[in-house]
C-alpha positions as CSV (number, residue, x, y, z in Angstrom):
1,M,0.0,0.0,0.0
2,F,2.8,2.4,0.9
3,I,4.8,1.5,-2.2
4,Q,1.8,2.0,-4.4
5,K,1.1,5.4,-3.0
6,I,4.8,6.4,-3.6
7,K,4.5,5.0,-7.2
8,D,1.2,6.8,-7.7
9,D,2.8,10.1,-6.6
10,E,6.2,9.3,-8.2
11,S,6.7,12.9,-9.7
12,E,5.8,14.6,-6.4
13,V,8.1,12.4,-4.6
14,A,11.0,13.0,-6.9
15,K,10.5,16.8,-6.5
16,L,10.6,16.5,-2.7
17,A,13.6,14.2,-2.9
18,I,15.5,16.9,-5.0
19,R,14.3,19.7,-2.9
20,Q,15.5,18.0,0.4
21,F,18.7,16.2,-0.9
22,G,19.7,18.0,-4.0
23,S,19.3,15.0,-6.4
24,I,17.6,11.6,-6.8
25,E,21.1,10.2,-6.5
26,K,21.7,11.8,-3.1
27,Y,18.3,10.7,-2.0
28,T,19.0,7.2,-2.9
29,E,22.3,7.3,-1.1
30,A,20.7,8.6,2.0
31,M,18.0,5.9,1.9
32,K,20.6,3.3,1.4
33,H,22.5,4.6,4.3
34,N,19.4,4.7,6.6
35,L,18.4,1.1,5.6
36,E,22.0,-0.2,6.3
37,H,22.1,1.5,9.7
38,F,18.5,1.1,10.6
39,S,19.1,-0.6,13.9
40,E,21.6,2.0,15.1
41,L,19.4,4.8,14.0
42,M,16.4,3.5,15.6
43,E,18.3,2.8,18.9
44,T,19.6,6.3,18.9
45,Q,16.1,7.7,18.3
46,L,14.6,5.7,20.9
47,T,17.2,6.4,23.4
48,E,16.6,10.1,22.9
49,E,12.8,9.6,23.2
50,V,13.3,7.8,26.5
51,K,15.6,10.5,27.8
52,E,12.9,13.1,26.9
53,I,10.2,11.2,28.5
54,G,12.2,10.7,31.6
55,K,13.1,14.4,31.7
56,Q,9.4,15.4,31.4
57,S,8.4,12.8,33.9
58,D,11.0,14.2,36.4
59,I,9.7,17.8,35.8
60,L,6.0,16.7,36.5
61,Y,6.8,14.7,39.6
62,G,9.1,17.4,40.8
63,R,6.2,19.9,40.6
64,L,3.9,17.5,42.4
65,T,6.4,16.9,45.3
66,A,7.6,20.6,45.5
67,D,5.4,21.3,48.7
68,L,4.6,18.2,50.5
69,S,2.6,20.1,52.9
70,E,0.0,21.2,50.2
71,D,-3.4,19.4,50.4
72,V,-3.6,16.6,47.9
73,S,-7.1,17.6,47.1
74,S,-6.2,21.2,46.1
75,F,-6.9,22.3,42.5
76,K,-3.1,22.8,42.0
77,I,-2.2,19.4,43.1
78,Q,-5.0,17.7,41.2
79,S,-4.2,19.6,38.0
80,I,-0.5,18.3,38.2
81,V,-1.8,14.6,38.8
82,Q,-4.1,15.1,35.7
83,E,-1.0,16.4,33.7
84,I,0.9,13.3,34.9
85,W,-2.0,10.9,34.0
86,S,-2.4,12.5,30.5
87,F,1.5,12.3,30.1
88,I,1.4,8.5,31.0
89,Q,-1.5,7.8,28.6
90,E,0.2,9.8,25.8
91,N,3.6,8.1,26.2
92,S,2.4,4.5,26.8
93,T,1.2,2.0,24.1
94,N,-0.3,-0.1,26.9
95,V,-2.5,2.3,28.6
96,S,-6.1,2.8,27.1
97,I,-9.1,4.5,28.5
98,S,-10.8,1.3,29.3
99,C,-8.1,0.3,31.8
100,S,-7.6,3.6,33.4
101,K,-8.9,2.7,36.8
102,S,-6.8,-0.5,37.1
103,C,-3.7,1.5,35.7
104,M,-4.1,4.2,38.3
105,N,-4.3,1.5,40.9
106,M,-1.2,0.0,39.6
107,L,0.6,3.4,39.9
108,I,-0.7,3.6,43.5
109,D,0.6,0.1,44.2
110,T,4.0,1.0,42.6
111,Y,4.6,4.1,44.8
112,S,3.5,2.1,47.8
113,N,6.2,-0.6,47.2
114,D,9.1,0.0,49.8
115,Y,11.8,-0.1,47.1
116,I,10.2,2.4,44.9
117,K,9.2,4.4,48.1
118,S,12.9,4.5,48.9
119,M,14.0,5.7,45.6
120,T,11.3,8.2,45.2
121,D,11.8,9.7,48.6
122,S,15.6,10.0,48.0
123,K,14.9,11.8,44.8
124,Y,12.0,14.1,45.8
125,G,12.3,14.2,49.6
126,D,11.2,12.2,52.7
127,G,7.5,11.4,52.3
128,A,7.3,12.1,48.6
129,S,6.1,8.6,47.7
130,D,3.4,8.6,50.3
131,Y,2.3,12.0,49.1
132,I,2.2,10.8,45.4
133,V,0.1,7.8,46.6
134,K,-2.4,10.2,48.5
135,A,-2.6,12.5,45.5
136,F,-3.1,9.7,42.9
137,R,-5.6,8.0,45.2
138,Y,-7.6,11.3,45.7
139,Y,-7.6,11.7,41.9
140,S,-8.8,8.2,41.2
141,E,-11.7,8.4,43.7
142,N,-12.8,11.8,42.6
143,N,-12.6,11.4,38.9
144,A,-14.5,8.1,38.5
145,S,-16.2,9.2,35.2
146,E,-12.7,9.7,33.8
147,N,-11.3,6.5,35.2
148,N,-13.8,3.7,34.4
């Protein structure tokens, strides 16, 4: 199907290739290089994506745990939890709307685990993991229509 689409639009593809690479020959060489090094290119791309996801996750959890004395039911905290939840859904191929409640419960269980709790508290401060659990639990219990 993809190859047929390329064949159907051959003249347009050729124009784009020349515009982008300078000539059909340079385009062909670039495609050949990309195919020969596909594994390495994909690994590099995936590594960069994982780093970016990790960075964004750290920012969100840092915002959530910035003030552990803030009430977890506050609009500010629940907005951050919503951002985290949306971020997880956007960046996971395994999360779907139909499993939202069970996935949220899995997150709560994860941050309740002693090992994860220790790592989280060392990164975000003592009590951060318990705070995250409380904030997620409040979100889960009060957003039932979104978390079926």
